[in-house]
MILO-395943 format. One line per 10 residues: their letters; for each residue x, y negated, z of C-alpha. Coordinates in Angstrom, 2 decimals, always signed. Layout:
N
a = X Y Z ~ ...
***
This chain:
575
mpttdsrwql = +82.01 -87.55 +113.95 ~ +82.14 -89.94 +111.08 ~ +78.67 -90.86 +109.41 ~ +77.34 -88.84 +106.14 ~ +75.24 -92.03 +104.91 ~ +76.98 -92.84 +101.93 ~ +74.53 -96.14 +101.03 ~ +75.62 -99.46 +102.39 ~ +73.09 -101.61 +104.25 ~ +72.88 -105.15 +102.53
eqlysieete = +69.78 -106.27 +104.13 ~ +71.93 -106.47 +107.30 ~ +73.90 -109.55 +105.90 ~ +70.60 -110.98 +103.91 ~ +67.61 -110.85 +102.32 ~ +66.53 -111.98 +98.45 ~ +64.61 -114.73 +99.96 ~ +67.13 -116.03 +102.26 ~ +69.80 -115.91 +99.24 ~ +67.80 -118.04 +97.34
rmittlqeql = +67.16 -120.69 +99.88 ~ +70.97 -120.97 +100.66 ~ +71.78 -121.18 +97.25 ~ +69.28 -124.00 +96.77 ~ +70.72 -125.78 +100.02 ~ +74.34 -125.35 +99.00 ~ +73.42 -126.85 +95.67 ~ +72.03 -129.69 +96.90 ~ +75.05 -130.12 +99.26 ~ +77.57 -129.78 +96.27
dgfgtgqtsv = +75.36 -132.40 +94.29 ~ +75.79 -135.05 +97.00 ~ +79.58 -134.11 +97.38 ~ +81.95 -136.60 +96.57 ~ +80.69 -140.17 +97.24 ~ +84.07 -141.27 +99.20 ~ +81.79 -142.58 +102.11 ~ +83.51 -140.04 +104.58 ~ +87.17 -139.64 +105.02 ~ +89.46 -137.39 +103.14
sselstleri = +90.00 -135.16 +105.94 ~ +86.12 -134.99 +106.44 ~ +85.76 -134.32 +103.24 ~ +87.86 -131.52 +103.18 ~ +86.39 -129.87 +106.07 ~ +82.78 -130.27 +104.26 ~ +84.43 -128.68 +101.11 ~ +85.93 -125.88 +102.82 ~ +82.70 -124.97 +104.69 ~ +80.52 -125.02 +101.36
rchveelsdf = +83.24 -123.05 +99.52 ~ +83.21 -120.43 +102.19 ~ +79.74 -120.11 +101.93 ~ +79.77 -120.17 +98.18 ~ +82.00 -117.17 +98.10 ~ +79.99 -115.18 +100.51 ~ +76.72 -115.57 +98.74 ~ +78.35 -114.91 +95.31 ~ +79.85 -111.86 +96.62 ~ +76.47 -110.43 +98.29
vyclyaedvs = +74.76 -111.11 +95.12 ~ +77.17 -109.11 +92.92 ~ +76.91 -106.29 +95.77 ~ +73.32 -106.75 +94.87 ~ +73.99 -106.47 +91.16 ~ +76.35 -103.62 +91.48 ~ +73.95 -100.99 +93.85 ~ +71.22 -101.35 +91.13 ~ +71.94 -103.30 +87.42 ~ +68.48 -102.38 +86.70
rqevnrlleq = +66.71 -104.99 +89.02 ~ +65.64 -107.98 +86.97 ~ +65.69 -110.27 +89.90 ~ +69.09 -109.81 +90.77 ~ +70.22 -111.09 +87.11 ~ +68.48 -114.30 +88.23 ~ +70.52 -114.50 +91.07 ~ +73.61 -113.98 +89.16 ~ +73.13 -116.92 +86.79 ~ +71.99 -119.27 +90.26
tetlqaslrt = +75.67 -118.05 +91.61 ~ +77.37 -118.81 +88.39 ~ +76.00 -122.47 +88.47 ~ +76.84 -122.72 +92.38 ~ +80.52 -121.72 +91.54 ~ +80.88 -124.25 +88.81 ~ +78.98 -126.96 +90.73 ~ +81.80 -125.79 +93.52 ~ +84.66 -126.27 +91.09 ~ +83.44 -129.77 +89.58
setvfeerls = +83.33 -130.42 +93.33 ~ +87.08 -129.52 +93.85 ~ +88.13 -131.48 +91.14 ~ +86.42 -134.50 +92.73 ~ +88.23 -133.93 +95.63 ~ +91.27 -133.47 +94.27 ~ +91.29 -136.71 +92.19 ~ +90.98 -138.67 +95.45 ~ +93.69 -136.60 +96.72 ~ +96.03 -137.75 +93.94
klseaewtil = +95.29 -141.60 +95.04 ~ +96.30 -141.26 +98.45 ~ +99.25 -143.29 +99.06 ~ +102.43 -141.39 +100.82 ~ +101.35 -142.62 +104.20 ~ +97.97 -141.51 +103.89 ~ +99.21 -137.98 +102.66 ~ +101.23 -137.75 +105.55 ~ +98.53 -138.35 +107.86 ~ +96.25 -135.93 +105.86
qsetssyylt = +98.80 -133.23 +105.99 ~ +99.08 -133.71 +109.75 ~ +95.38 -133.14 +110.76 ~ +94.48 -129.88 +108.53 ~ +96.09 -127.28 +106.51 ~ +98.92 -128.53 +104.77 ~ +99.45 -125.41 +102.66 ~ +96.49 -125.72 +100.41 ~ +96.76 -129.49 +100.08 ~ +100.45 -129.16 +98.98
erraimerrl = +99.41 -126.25 +96.12 ~ +96.61 -128.22 +95.38 ~ +98.54 -131.51 +94.66 ~ +100.88 -129.57 +92.65 ~ +98.31 -127.88 +90.89 ~ +96.60 -131.08 +90.10 ~ +99.63 -132.34 +88.11 ~ +98.93 -129.43 +85.56 ~ +95.19 -130.31 +84.97 ~ +93.52 -132.89 +82.82
paeqekliqa = +91.62 -135.89 +84.03 ~ +88.58 -135.12 +86.38 ~ +85.94 -135.76 +83.72 ~ +87.62 -133.34 +81.35 ~ +87.84 -130.70 +83.82 ~ +84.27 -131.24 +85.07 ~ +83.19 -131.10 +81.20 ~ +85.02 -127.64 +80.83 ~ +83.53 -126.21 +84.33 ~ +80.08 -127.12 +82.98
lavdgfsawe = +80.46 -125.85 +79.60 ~ +81.55 -122.60 +81.06 ~ +78.74 -121.30 +82.64 ~ +76.67 -120.84 +79.63 ~ +80.11 -120.07 +77.38 ~ +83.16 -118.43 +79.05 ~ +81.06 -116.98 +82.02 ~ +78.27 -115.91 +79.89 ~ +80.30 -113.69 +77.93 ~ +81.74 -111.94 +80.88
qlyeqrltgl = +78.27 -111.13 +81.85 ~ +77.49 -109.87 +78.39 ~ +80.38 -107.37 +78.67 ~ +79.37 -106.24 +81.89 ~ +75.52 -105.71 +80.63 ~ +76.83 -103.72 +77.42 ~ +79.51 -101.59 +79.16 ~ +77.00 -100.51 +81.94 ~ +74.47 -100.12 +79.28 ~ +76.43 -97.53 +77.31
rvplaetnvt = +75.66 -94.01 +77.12 ~ +77.91 -90.96 +76.06 ~ +75.83 -87.93 +74.49 ~ +77.13 -85.08 +76.77 ~ +75.96 -81.80 +77.58 ~ +72.52 -82.54 +75.85 ~ +72.47 -85.75 +78.03 ~ +73.37 -89.70 +78.05 ~ +75.25 -90.45 +80.87 ~ +77.41 -93.24 +81.76
ighalhqafy = +80.78 -94.40 +80.34 ~ +82.32 -94.01 +83.91 ~ +80.38 -90.50 +84.07 ~ +81.89 -89.54 +80.54 ~ +85.67 -91.01 +81.27 ~ +85.69 -88.89 +84.64 ~ +84.93 -85.79 +82.62 ~ +87.44 -86.42 +80.33 ~ +90.08 -86.41 +82.64 ~ +88.88 -84.27 +85.42
gatrserqta = +86.62 -81.82 +83.84 ~ +86.99 -77.74 +84.91 ~ +88.59 -77.03 +81.68 ~ +90.49 -78.56 +78.29 ~ +87.48 -77.89 +76.39 ~ +85.03 -79.96 +78.56 ~ +87.58 -82.48 +78.89 ~ +87.97 -82.37 +74.96 ~ +84.34 -82.91 +74.26 ~ +83.92 -85.73 +77.11
aaavvetcaa = +86.99 -87.31 +75.13 ~ +86.03 -87.08 +71.75 ~ +82.25 -88.35 +73.05 ~ +83.67 -91.42 +74.70 ~ +85.76 -92.19 +71.44 ~ +82.87 -91.57 +69.07 ~ +80.95 -94.29 +71.32 ~ +83.36 -96.75 +71.76 ~ +84.14 -96.46 +67.73 ~ +80.54 -97.47 +67.15
erddfamiln = +80.07 -100.39 +69.33 ~ +84.25 -101.67 +68.89 ~ +83.10 -104.73 +66.92 ~ +80.67 -105.90 +69.44 ~ +83.20 -105.61 +72.33 ~ +86.14 -107.13 +69.88 ~ +84.10 -110.02 +69.63 ~ +83.67 -110.26 +73.24 ~ +87.40 -110.23 +74.28 ~ +88.04 -112.76 +71.46
riagfrlqvy = +85.54 -115.23 +72.78 ~ +86.55 -114.79 +76.16 ~ +90.46 -115.25 +74.94 ~ +89.40 -117.78 +72.54 ~ +88.08 -120.33 +75.18 ~ +90.63 -119.87 +77.77 ~ +93.48 -120.48 +74.91 ~ +91.55 -123.69 +74.39 ~ +91.48 -125.05 +77.57 ~ +94.81 -123.83 +78.06
akrgwndplt = +95.95 -125.67 +74.70 ~ +93.91 -129.09 +76.18 ~ +96.02 -129.10 +79.32 ~ +98.94 -128.87 +77.29 ~ +99.84 -125.13 +78.48 ~ +102.18 -123.33 +75.89 ~ +102.58 -120.18 +77.91 ~ +99.47 -118.17 +78.41 ~ +100.65 -117.13 +81.96 ~ +100.57 -120.46 +83.45
elceqnrmkq = +97.26 -119.57 +85.40 ~ +98.34 -115.98 +86.34 ~ +101.34 -117.19 +88.02 ~ +99.47 -120.31 +89.61 ~ +96.63 -117.94 +90.84 ~ +98.99 -114.97 +92.17 ~ +101.62 -117.82 +93.51 ~ +104.46 -116.19 +92.11 ~ +107.13 -116.70 +89.27 ~ +107.59 -115.70 +85.67
stieamlaai = +110.92 -114.74 +86.72 ~ +109.44 -112.28 +89.37 ~ +106.89 -110.67 +86.85 ~ +110.53 -110.12 +84.47 ~ +112.43 -108.49 +87.23 ~ +109.64 -105.98 +88.05 ~ +109.25 -105.27 +84.46 ~ +112.70 -104.54 +83.90 ~ +113.41 -102.52 +86.72 ~ +110.12 -100.49 +85.56
dqnrplfrsy = +111.48 -99.98 +82.09 ~ +114.61 -98.72 +83.23 ~ +112.76 -95.59 +84.76 ~ +110.65 -94.78 +81.87 ~ +112.67 -91.64 +80.96 ~ +111.52 -90.15 +84.45 ~ +108.31 -90.95 +83.75 ~ +108.37 -89.04 +80.49 ~ +109.99 -86.39 +82.11 ~ +107.44 -86.04 +84.10
yerklylahv = +104.41 -85.63 +81.44 ~ +106.54 -83.55 +79.62 ~ +106.95 -80.90 +82.60 ~ +103.04 -81.37 +83.04 ~ +102.17 -80.83 +79.40 ~ +104.65 -77.78 +79.39 ~ +102.86 -76.29 +82.37 ~ +99.67 -77.11 +80.89 ~ +100.73 -74.76 +77.91 ~ +99.13 -77.66 +75.64
adpewhdlea = +100.96 -77.84 +72.14 ~ +99.37 -80.77 +70.57 ~ +98.57 -83.00 +73.85 ~ +95.68 -85.55 +73.68 ~ +95.51 -88.73 +75.69 ~ +93.32 -87.17 +78.39 ~ +95.41 -84.40 +78.78 ~ +97.99 -86.87 +80.55 ~ +95.71 -87.89 +83.25 ~ +94.32 -83.72 +83.99
niftshdhis = +95.51 -82.26 +86.68 ~ +97.71 -78.91 +86.37 ~ +97.47 -78.34 +90.29 ~ +93.75 -78.36 +91.24 ~ +92.55 -78.30 +94.67 ~ +90.30 -75.23 +95.42 ~ +88.54 -77.77 +97.72 ~ +85.89 -80.16 +96.87 ~ +86.41 -83.09 +99.61 ~ +82.94 -83.92 +100.99
ygkaqsiilh = +82.32 -87.91 +101.84 ~ +82.48 -86.65 +105.70 ~ +85.79 -84.64 +105.23 ~ +87.24 -87.51 +104.00 ~ +86.16 -90.20 +106.37 ~ +88.03 -87.64 +108.94 ~ +91.34 -87.25 +107.02 ~ +91.27 -90.80 +106.91 ~ +90.76 -91.44 +110.45 ~ +93.15 -89.11 +111.51
qfnrlhprla = +95.95 -90.54 +109.35 ~ +95.02 -94.15 +110.19 ~ +94.93 -93.12 +114.00 ~ +98.25 -91.61 +113.73 ~ +99.54 -95.00 +112.84 ~ +98.00 -97.28 +114.74 ~ +94.80 -97.07 +116.91 ~ +93.67 -100.50 +116.02 ~ +93.44 -99.60 +112.33 ~ +91.65 -96.38 +113.22
aftkdvfdkg = +88.92 -98.10 +115.44 ~ +88.35 -100.76 +112.60 ~ +88.06 -98.05 +110.03 ~ +85.35 -96.01 +112.14 ~ +83.30 -99.37 +112.80 ~ +83.26 -99.62 +108.89 ~ +81.88 -96.09 +108.66 ~ +79.57 -96.41 +111.29 ~ +78.17 -99.87 +110.50 ~ +77.31 -98.86 +107.11
widaenrshk = +79.33 -100.93 +104.74 ~ +80.03 -98.21 +102.44 ~ +78.12 -97.59 +98.87 ~ +79.73 -94.60 +98.00 ~ +76.13 -92.49 +96.72 ~ +76.57 -90.97 +93.31 ~ +73.40 -92.16 +91.87 ~ +72.26 -93.45 +88.55 ~ +71.62 -97.42 +87.75 ~ +74.82 -98.23 +89.69
aeggfcasfp = +77.70 -100.37 +88.31 ~ +81.05 -98.40 +86.98 ~ +84.16 -99.09 +88.96 ~ +84.94 -100.03 +92.81 ~ +85.84 -102.74 +95.05 ~ +85.66 -104.66 +98.49 ~ +83.50 -107.55 +99.00 ~ +84.91 -109.81 +101.90 ~ +82.06 -112.01 +103.58 ~ +84.04 -114.30 +105.46
vakesrifmt = +80.96 -116.54 +107.07 ~ +80.00 -112.91 +108.83 ~ +83.26 -111.66 +109.05 ~ +82.62 -108.80 +107.56 ~ +83.17 -106.67 +104.19 ~ +81.36 -104.29 +102.09 ~ +82.81 -101.69 +100.02 ~ +81.61 -100.31 +96.39 ~ +82.40 -97.23 +94.83 ~ +81.01 -93.56 +93.68
yrdayqdmvt = +82.00 -90.68 +95.78 ~ +82.23 -87.48 +93.40 ~ +83.73 -85.11 +96.11 ~ +87.21 -85.42 +94.09 ~ +90.67 -85.96 +95.96 ~ +91.00 -89.28 +93.74 ~ +87.67 -90.46 +95.37 ~ +89.37 -89.71 +98.96 ~ +92.37 -92.08 +97.75 ~ +89.83 -94.67 +96.53
lahelghayh = +88.28 -94.71 +99.72 ~ +91.15 -95.17 +101.46 ~ +91.95 -98.08 +98.92 ~ +89.05 -100.13 +99.41 ~ +89.55 -99.58 +103.35 ~ +93.05 -101.16 +102.93 ~ +91.18 -104.24 +101.40 ~ +88.66 -104.31 +104.22 ~ +91.40 -104.39 +106.86 ~ +93.41 -107.30 +105.21
nsllhelpfl = +90.24 -108.98 +104.98 ~ +89.54 -108.59 +108.73 ~ +92.85 -109.95 +109.68 ~ +92.22 -113.27 +107.30 ~ +88.75 -113.38 +108.85 ~ +90.69 -114.56 +111.90 ~ +92.02 -117.78 +110.33 ~ +90.41 -120.67 +109.04 ~ +89.12 -120.05 +105.31 ~ +91.35 -122.14 +103.43
dqikgtsiae = +94.36 -120.04 +104.97 ~ +92.14 -116.70 +103.65 ~ +92.66 -117.59 +100.10 ~ +95.15 -115.33 +98.68 ~ +96.55 -114.44 +95.15 ~ +95.41 -110.48 +93.77 ~ +98.77 -109.43 +94.03 ~ +99.31 -109.63 +97.51 ~ +95.42 -108.56 +97.90 ~ +96.45 -104.99 +96.44
tastfmenlv = +99.41 -104.38 +99.03 ~ +97.21 -103.16 +101.83 ~ +95.07 -101.29 +99.62 ~ +97.71 -99.27 +97.67 ~ +99.58 -99.00 +101.40 ~ +96.53 -97.03 +102.53 ~ +96.63 -94.58 +99.34 ~ +99.86 -93.90 +100.24 ~ +99.45 -92.98 +103.60 ~ +96.68 -90.76 +103.18
ldavieesar = +98.24 -88.86 +100.18 ~ +101.57 -88.38 +101.79 ~ +99.91 -86.98 +104.84 ~ +97.76 -84.26 +103.15 ~ +100.90 -83.26 +101.08 ~ +102.82 -82.95 +104.42 ~ +100.04 -80.59 +105.51 ~ +99.32 -78.55 +102.11 ~ +100.48 -75.48 +101.38 ~ +102.62 -75.07 +98.54
eeklamleik = +99.83 -74.98 +95.71 ~ +97.67 -77.39 +97.23 ~ +100.84 -79.51 +97.73 ~ +101.64 -79.65 +94.03 ~ +98.26 -80.80 +93.29 ~ +98.58 -83.74 +95.76 ~ +102.07 -84.71 +94.34 ~ +100.36 -84.69 +91.24 ~ +97.65 -87.34 +92.47 ~ +100.35 -89.65 +93.91
iqeglkyvgt = +102.55 -89.60 +91.01 ~ +99.10 -90.16 +88.71 ~ +98.07 -93.02 +90.80 ~ +101.87 -94.53 +90.81 ~ +102.29 -94.33 +87.20 ~ +99.03 -95.94 +87.06 ~ +100.34 -99.10 +88.40 ~ +103.98 -98.92 +86.96 ~ +103.19 -97.09 +83.59 ~ +99.62 -98.04 +82.38
iptmfrfeqr = +99.15 -100.96 +83.97 ~ +102.53 -102.87 +82.41 ~ +101.42 -101.02 +79.01 ~ +98.02 -102.95 +79.42 ~ +100.02 -106.24 +80.58 ~ +102.18 -105.92 +77.40 ~ +99.33 -105.24 +75.17 ~ +97.15 -108.12 +76.59 ~ +100.35 -110.59 +76.04 ~ +100.48 -109.72 +72.08
fyaerqrgav = +97.15 -109.87 +71.86 ~ +96.84 -113.30 +73.28 ~ +99.84 -114.65 +70.89 ~ +97.68 -113.49 +67.96 ~ +94.59 -114.92 +69.11 ~ +96.30 -118.00 +69.08 ~ +96.50 -117.72 +65.32 ~ +92.70 -116.76 +64.78 ~ +90.18 -114.12 +65.88 ~ +91.78 -110.11 +65.94
sseriaelmr = +89.68 -107.11 +64.49 ~ +88.63 -104.44 +66.16 ~ +90.89 -102.15 +64.29 ~ +94.24 -104.73 +65.17 ~ +93.15 -104.76 +68.72 ~ +93.17 -100.74 +68.60 ~ +96.37 -100.73 +67.12 ~ +98.08 -103.11 +69.37 ~ +97.06 -100.71 +72.39 ~ +98.14 -97.76 +70.40
eedtrlygnl = +101.69 -99.23 +69.87 ~ +102.00 -100.09 +73.47 ~ +101.05 -96.85 +74.85 ~ +103.27 -95.56 +72.46 ~ +106.15 -97.65 +73.99 ~ +105.12 -96.01 +76.90 ~ +104.89 -92.28 +75.92 ~ +107.58 -91.98 +73.39 ~ +106.45 -89.23 +70.77 ~ +104.50 -87.31 +73.40
laepapytwi = +100.78 -88.24 +72.10 ~ +99.93 -87.80 +68.25 ~ +97.13 -90.39 +68.94 ~ +96.64 -92.16 +72.09 ~ +93.57 -93.51 +73.64 ~ +92.51 -96.32 +71.22 ~ +89.96 -97.91 +73.50 ~ +90.90 -98.52 +76.68 ~ +90.68 -102.40 +75.71 ~ +86.76 -101.52 +76.00
yvghfydtgk = +86.15 -99.59 +79.31 ~ +88.80 -101.77 +81.29 ~ +87.10 -104.61 +82.56 ~ +89.84 -106.47 +83.85 ~ +90.60 -107.60 +80.16 ~ +87.21 -109.47 +80.50 ~ +87.67 -111.27 +83.68 ~ +87.02 -114.54 +83.23 ~ +88.36 -115.69 +86.73 ~ +91.43 -114.18 +86.62
pfynipytvg = +93.66 -114.07 +83.55 ~ +95.95 -111.14 +82.71 ~ +94.35 -109.33 +85.72 ~ +96.15 -105.88 +85.35 ~ +99.52 -106.89 +86.32 ~ +98.81 -108.22 +89.64 ~ +98.00 -104.70 +90.93 ~ +101.47 -103.36 +90.03 ~ +102.72 -105.95 +91.97 ~ +100.87 -105.11 +94.80
yllsnqlyas = +101.62 -101.47 +94.60 ~ +105.58 -101.95 +94.63 ~ +105.24 -104.21 +97.67 ~ +103.23 -101.88 +99.48 ~ +106.03 -99.43 +98.39 ~ +108.74 -100.94 +100.10 ~ +106.43 -101.91 +103.43 ~ +105.65 -98.25 +103.46 ~ +109.15 -97.11 +103.64 ~ +109.88 -99.37 +106.46
ikqskvafts = +106.95 -98.32 +108.45 ~ +107.83 -94.74 +108.02 ~ +111.22 -95.49 +109.34 ~ +109.52 -97.23 +112.30 ~ +105.87 -97.45 +113.18 ~ +106.55 -100.61 +115.01 ~ +106.96 -102.48 +111.52 ~ +103.25 -102.21 +111.23 ~ +102.76 -104.76 +113.59 ~ +106.02 -106.74 +113.36
qfepllrasg = +106.16 -106.81 +109.34 ~ +103.11 -105.56 +107.99 ~ +100.40 -107.34 +109.87 ~ +102.39 -110.48 +109.84 ~ +102.72 -110.54 +106.13 ~ +98.98 -109.69 +105.59 ~ +98.04 -112.72 +107.81 ~ +100.40 -114.78 +106.12 ~ +99.25 -114.10 +102.53 ~ +97.08 -116.73 +102.28
qatieelieq = +99.61 -119.33 +103.08 ~ +102.90 -118.57 +101.25 ~ +104.05 -117.51 +97.56 ~ +105.00 -113.77 +96.70 ~ +109.03 -115.06 +96.85 ~ +108.21 -116.57 +99.74 ~ +106.94 -113.28 +101.52 ~ +109.31 -111.02 +100.01 ~ +112.19 -113.07 +101.38 ~ +110.61 -113.73 +104.88
ymngkpdsvd = +109.15 -110.26 +105.89 ~ +110.98 -108.09 +103.23 ~ +114.35 -109.51 +103.31 ~ +114.80 -109.33 +99.68 ~ +115.29 -111.14 +96.53 ~ +112.20 -111.26 +94.13 ~ +114.07 -111.98 +91.03 ~ +116.23 -109.22 +91.57 ~ +116.08 -106.06 +89.61 ~ +117.59 -104.14 +92.47
fwhqalepll = +114.78 -105.12 +94.68 ~ +112.14 -103.59 +92.41 ~ +113.98 -100.50 +91.78 ~ +114.42 -99.82 +95.53 ~ +110.58 -100.66 +95.46 ~ +110.17 -97.85 +92.98 ~ +111.65 -95.46 +95.03 ~ +109.00 -93.71 +96.76 ~ +107.51 -93.05 +93.40 ~ +110.52 -91.83 +91.73
stiemylqet = +111.66 -89.23 +94.54 ~ +108.12 -88.21 +94.42 ~ +108.39 -87.35 +90.76 ~ +111.89 -85.57 +91.27 ~ +110.30 -83.63 +94.02 ~ +107.73 -82.75 +91.67 ~ +109.95 -81.48 +88.82 ~ +112.02 -79.42 +91.58 ~ +109.20 -77.83 +92.89 ~ +107.73 -76.94 +89.30
srlvd = +111.17 -76.19 +87.92 ~ +110.66 -72.35 +89.05 ~ +107.98 -72.27 +86.72 ~ +109.76 -73.37 +83.68 ~ +111.19 -70.47 +81.29
***
């Protein structure tokens, strides 16, 4: 039987006292790093060990923060880990400067002794960086500048309270009610409250967004980067031509996306649709899915694919690696934290007994499984971009949803089809729209600060490109409550999710044809995800051409066929 405990057990990893001691020790080690008194290979080994521990502690502290944002002592730890991360980046810069001065003979020897992919990648990245002293200065200033703005954003967003049903609720709770409330009247009330609350705070959030983008653009300008997507492509190990081909394939299918939205609105008998109507389910499951039932469904479907996946997932449940409890003082959203030293993961989410929550749980378990495969490798070979990091997670979403669809009666089947389509359109509709909004925002930010009114206008214009004339007024404040816009570590953080989703579709199609592909294609790709570019992974494990629109159209096919199935299944309901 699956466990019904929905609180994780962080104390199994570290206590706060242990964390403080380890932060101090790691800071001392970083302060003494880079003296040049040891060999380059020895220095690399030291840096790898320190980075592994810094990443683990940083994720652990963020988990402490997420489980209860009201704990003041954790805010102090967050600041300490930010400083630690900055010191780590400085040490990496020092090491890379030494790396750049190696002769070809020394470089060849070093490559033969250690992880050549990481070294080759870092050497190429160094050519796009400023001299070491300037890079170190940027990293030092970022702690109380760049990173501090992100921390302020998180505090402000988490502290937002929306007046709803004679009480004040979090922005996450209000949005959940706006999208999934029992009646349209309830959804309208929640949506209006969200808009009103965001409108009152928009100037402050616009200031934060402007400061984060401004700092980033100043750094890019100093490095001589004319293209704001340089760092995005660098972090995700992919080319801009890959993104362009993917977006072109998505654009070609926008008419079908709109047909789905039009059918939904027709079936809902909504004459004047509002932004929350596009998310609301027309066909609703009559069942509430308890946390225990969701675990059972997921375990069953994972076992059908491969016993190893199911055994791993049962361990995650049994060992208390998940915080799914619905309670106050939790942070918004969900994530999966990797602990490479302990070789474990922790999953954070809020479970509210809805099918969407089961999908989220499956998604985060995909991350955890990916982590487990990488934890078998040296740490430098575990470092991956967001795009490929999202592949296993969205794969697991498809696996669970399709299984429920297959086993459901007609009305339940339509409800599940809606959920699957909504999840897919989030990746190929909403996220590309936010990416294009962000590109336009950054283009205008290069000429000066952008007002909150203009930011909202840019958001509306891009929404209109997706939805056409379906909505009189799209959601004007998505840019406030989508935290990915404010991430200082990952620029243009939204679009990698689309890449990961479509890659997962390709892999899922292969495994549906033959389950052997799980061990011969899926798992090998995940293990290699820290040692290859997106293009190399596509070519080697998918036999595809990443800059081909046809490749991405094929990756869209599972979603397109699901939309067509939905339109066919509901055609009998159209007058």
